[in-house]
TILO-42506 format. One record per residue (C-alpha): chain; x, y, z; residue number from 0. Coordinates in nm, 2 decimals. Layout:
BEGIN
<donu chain="A" c1="X" c2="Y" c3="Z" n="NUM"/>
...
// end
This chain:
BEGIN
<donu chain="A" c1="5.71" c2="8.38" c3="10.18" n="0"/>
<donu chain="A" c1="6.03" c2="8.57" c3="10.17" n="1"/>
<donu chain="A" c1="6.27" c2="8.54" c3="10.47" n="2"/>
<donu chain="A" c1="6.33" c2="8.91" c3="10.54" n="3"/>
<donu chain="A" c1="6.46" c2="9.04" c3="10.87" n="4"/>
<donu chain="A" c1="6.19" c2="9.05" c3="11.14" n="5"/>
<donu chain="A" c1="5.99" c2="8.75" c3="11.00" n="6"/>
<donu chain="A" c1="5.88" c2="8.52" c3="11.28" n="7"/>
<donu chain="A" c1="5.93" c2="8.15" c3="11.20" n="8"/>
<donu chain="A" c1="5.89" c2="7.81" c3="11.36" n="9"/>
<donu chain="A" c1="6.20" c2="7.58" c3="11.34" n="10"/>
<donu chain="A" c1="6.12" c2="7.25" c3="11.18" n="11"/>
<donu chain="A" c1="6.44" c2="7.05" c3="11.22" n="12"/>
<donu chain="A" c1="6.71" c2="7.00" c3="11.48" n="13"/>
<donu chain="A" c1="6.70" c2="7.01" c3="11.86" n="14"/>
<donu chain="A" c1="6.52" c2="7.34" c3="11.85" n="15"/>
<donu chain="A" c1="6.23" c2="7.21" c3="11.64" n="16"/>
<donu chain="A" c1="5.89" c2="7.35" c3="11.72" n="17"/>
<donu chain="A" c1="6.03" c2="7.67" c3="11.88" n="18"/>
<donu chain="A" c1="5.96" c2="8.02" c3="11.75" n="19"/>
<donu chain="A" c1="6.24" c2="8.24" c3="11.62" n="20"/>
<donu chain="A" c1="6.30" c2="8.56" c3="11.44" n="21"/>
<donu chain="A" c1="6.51" c2="8.61" c3="11.12" n="22"/>
<donu chain="A" c1="6.78" c2="8.86" c3="11.22" n="23"/>
<donu chain="A" c1="6.96" c2="8.89" c3="10.89" n="24"/>
<donu chain="A" c1="7.00" c2="8.71" c3="10.56" n="25"/>
<donu chain="A" c1="7.33" c2="8.53" c3="10.54" n="26"/>
<donu chain="A" c1="7.31" c2="8.42" c3="10.17" n="27"/>
<donu chain="A" c1="7.06" c2="8.27" c3="9.92" n="28"/>
<donu chain="A" c1="6.98" c2="7.96" c3="10.13" n="29"/>
<donu chain="A" c1="7.07" c2="8.06" c3="10.49" n="30"/>
<donu chain="A" c1="6.95" c2="8.32" c3="10.74" n="31"/>
<donu chain="A" c1="7.06" c2="8.41" c3="11.09" n="32"/>
<donu chain="A" c1="6.79" c2="8.34" c3="11.35" n="33"/>
<donu chain="A" c1="6.74" c2="8.41" c3="11.72" n="34"/>
<donu chain="A" c1="6.45" c2="8.31" c3="11.95" n="35"/>
<donu chain="A" c1="6.34" c2="8.19" c3="12.29" n="36"/>
<donu chain="A" c1="6.53" c2="7.87" c3="12.33" n="37"/>
<donu chain="A" c1="6.70" c2="7.92" c3="12.00" n="38"/>
<donu chain="A" c1="7.05" c2="8.05" c3="11.99" n="39"/>
<donu chain="A" c1="7.17" c2="8.31" c3="11.74" n="40"/>
<donu chain="A" c1="7.29" c2="8.09" c3="11.45" n="41"/>
<donu chain="A" c1="7.27" c2="8.03" c3="11.08" n="42"/>
<donu chain="A" c1="6.98" c2="7.82" c3="10.97" n="43"/>
<donu chain="A" c1="6.88" c2="7.68" c3="10.63" n="44"/>
<donu chain="A" c1="6.56" c2="7.84" c3="10.51" n="45"/>
<donu chain="A" c1="6.42" c2="7.49" c3="10.43" n="46"/>
<donu chain="A" c1="6.42" c2="7.42" c3="10.81" n="47"/>
<donu chain="A" c1="6.20" c2="7.72" c3="10.89" n="48"/>
<donu chain="A" c1="5.82" c2="7.75" c3="10.86" n="49"/>
<donu chain="A" c1="5.74" c2="8.13" c3="10.82" n="50"/>
<donu chain="A" c1="5.44" c2="8.28" c3="11.00" n="51"/>
<donu chain="A" c1="5.25" c2="8.59" c3="10.89" n="52"/>
<donu chain="A" c1="5.40" c2="8.79" c3="11.18" n="53"/>
<donu chain="A" c1="5.67" c2="9.04" c3="11.11" n="54"/>
<donu chain="A" c1="5.85" c2="9.23" c3="11.39" n="55"/>
<donu chain="A" c1="6.00" c2="9.58" c3="11.34" n="56"/>
<donu chain="A" c1="6.37" c2="9.54" c3="11.41" n="57"/>
<donu chain="A" c1="6.63" c2="9.82" c3="11.45" n="58"/>
<donu chain="A" c1="6.97" c2="9.76" c3="11.29" n="59"/>
<donu chain="A" c1="7.14" c2="9.80" c3="11.63" n="60"/>
<donu chain="A" c1="6.89" c2="9.58" c3="11.82" n="61"/>
<donu chain="A" c1="7.05" c2="9.36" c3="12.09" n="62"/>
<donu chain="A" c1="6.96" c2="9.00" c3="12.14" n="63"/>
<donu chain="A" c1="6.76" c2="9.10" c3="12.45" n="64"/>
<donu chain="A" c1="6.56" c2="9.36" c3="12.26" n="65"/>
<donu chain="A" c1="6.47" c2="9.11" c3="11.99" n="66"/>
<donu chain="A" c1="6.37" c2="8.85" c3="12.25" n="67"/>
<donu chain="A" c1="6.14" c2="9.10" c3="12.43" n="68"/>
<donu chain="A" c1="5.97" c2="9.20" c3="12.10" n="69"/>
<donu chain="A" c1="5.91" c2="8.83" c3="12.02" n="70"/>
<donu chain="A" c1="5.71" c2="8.79" c3="12.35" n="71"/>
// end
């Protein structure tokens, strides 16, 4: 699966492992910026993410709070 903005994923590595997050933007070929409940907005290697079939509709100017509300 492609890691496009709005894709809901589960983190596989690190202290946030097992938590849901949303891809906010693509940083480069191997990294994306994620944000989620219990997951801070940060760059993450795509190999550390397990994509789900869910995709959220994100606006370009969406704030962190708006993204977290749509994740619930």
